[in-house]
C-alpha positions, 0 to 999 in steps of 0.5 A: 500500499502506498503512503498517503501521509502528510506532515509529521506530528505529535498527537497529545491525548489528555485523558489518555487512560479514559474510556474514550481514549481506549475505545475510540481514539487509539483504535482509530489511531491504530487503523490510521497507522496500519493504513499508512495515513500517519507520517513515519515520524508522528508520535502519539503521547497519552497523558493522565494522572494514573501511574504508568511507565511506557511499557505498562501503558502499551500493555494496557492499550494493547489489551483494549485496541485488540478488543475494539478493532476487527480480529482480522485487522490486528496482527503482532507486526502492525501492533509493534509498529504502532507501539513504537509511536506510543508513549505515556507521561503521568501528568495532573492537567490541573497543575500548571508547573507539570506542563513544563515536563510535557514541553521537555518531553516533546522537545523543541521542534518548531513548525511540527504540527501538534494536536492536543486532544482533550478527552477530559471533562469540559471544566478542564478545557480552559485551564489546559489550554492556558497551561499549554500556552504558559509552557510555550507549546502553543504556536501556529501549528498547534491544534486543540480538539474539544469533546462535547459538551462545550458548557451547559448553557450559552453563558458557560459555552461562551466562557469556555470559548473566550478562554480557549480563544484567548490562546488558540485562534479559531482556525485551530480550534476543532470542536468535535462531534463524531456523528459528523464523521459517520459515513452515512452522514456524509453520504447525506451530503453526497445524496443531496448535492451529488445527484440531480434527482432529489434536490428539486424535491428537497423543499416544502412543496414536496416534503411533508415532514422530517424525523431525526431519531437517535435512540439507545437501548442502554441506560446511563451506565457509568455516566450517572454523575455527568448525566444527571447534571446534563440530561438528554437535551444538553447531552444529545439535542444541542449538538448531535441532533441539531447538527443532523438537522443542519445537514438535512436542511442547509443550502448547498455551499458554493464550495465544499470547503470548511467555512462555506459549509459551516456558513450554510449550517449556521443559517439554519440554526439562526433560522430555527423558530424559538420555542419559548414560554408555553410553547415549550409545553406544546412542542416538547416532550421530556421523559425519564425511564422507570423500571421495565423489561426487555427480552425478559431482562428486568431493567432498572429505573433511572433514579436507581442508577449509579451516581443518580439523585433518587429525586432527580428530575433530569430527562433521559428522553426528549421529543420536540417539534422544530420549524425553520423559518426560510423559504425552503422549509417554511411549514415543514415540521422537523421532529427530533427525538432521543432517549436512553433504555428504549426498545431499539437502538437506532439512529436515522433520518426520515424524509417523508414526502407528501402523498400523491394529489389524487387517488387514481387507483380504486381500493387504495384509500390511504395513499402513502407518501414516498419515504427516504430513510438514512440509517446511521446505526446500527447498520448504515444504509439508505432506503427509499419507499416506493408504491408499486403494483401488487402481483395479481388482478387489479391495481392494488398497490404495495409499498416496496423499498429500494435499499442501499446497504453500505456493507454490500455496496462497498466491499471494503472496510468502512472507516470509524468516525474518529479515524476520519475526524482525527485525520482531518484535524492533522491535515487542518480540515475543519469542515466536519467540525463546529465553529464557535458561532454554531455552538452559540446559535444552538445554545441560544435556541436550546436555553429557552427550552430548558428554562421553560421546562424549569418554569412551566412543568418540572417532572419529566413524563415516566416511560417504561425502560425497554419501551419506545418512550413516553405516550406524549411523544406519540401525541406530539406528532398525532396532532398533525396526523403524523406517526413515528417511523417505527410505528408505520 
């Protein structure tokens, strides 16, 4: 395989013993190494408070990487080469004096790309950036990667961004949303802007409504302490779901380059109709799972999860109706929903087209509009439903699907989202990352909803773990004559 790497760089992972590093970042870097996307002189340095030397840390990483890459892709020769890149340094990021040791470890290498990946709590983002600057580690080739959540409100997000911005120029700040690195998400852009078929129909004259769902079967697991403060709105809607909405609704950029793409996404966020006051009660549903059962397994209530307050009113489910006030989308509802401990794990975007204007064929009293489904997980696929004649006498119609499954269409391994996004950071391509003004626009829309929940009604609706969520979420659609895609 020919080399396809760019500049040599240092990839410095803060939180290098954490779950994100072990499950996602280091396996992704392993694949980039295996496929020769990393320069031979690129180094990977992990940092954390845990006491390890280089050897014990490599053993820890080997155990995790071998579990999180395909068995056929892990071999000793590849691992040995990857391990040569990998090093570890015990460091407490809250202590500024310790960053002098980091600077000595990295050495003086002017012009070398340095990627500082902050896989840590958001409270440490700003102090880490300031400590990096004090140690002389921030130059024109330094980049910082921030995991969500970025703050818990517009005010706190601005505080973090202000302090990060005092150290790093905006062009070198990469706010990551791994959903944007998924193959199916980028295929949404290809579907829209690479084909003449859909774009003329991609508007309010032909589309009845849009559904965006990110549903999980797991509960909060070991994230109770974080989740009980954040809730589903801050954890999922403010970032993942709104970013997916932007990609569905945005206009075509003049060029496929970072600022042009992000400008178009920002326009959608700014066009979202505010949900305030009593509209919060009519257009949003928040829920919390109680005990339930799935496939015979007993599932606990949220308030019995580890590190969760037993009197918690934190939402584990959100459904809402969003509207975009522009010429393309006026009158088209966008239904967003996300939740934990639900009946099925799936992330999908459903474009529901309008029905035919006239019922031509007898016996078909309920015309069904065409439906385009972009499935993000668990299997990445695109499906288009069409009406076709059922075999036999007469003109009875039946809904059939045209399916594109990426596993079948492309006979090669699909990249993990983090592989693509890490390589983009190394190459300085910010197209799939969130700009500061996007973050601010999203929080400006979300904050009044959270405030409305606090002022209008405090308690979330209960739903049984293992179900599809609270009944009120069905009523949200039924008022407009719609149903969630899993009920069709």
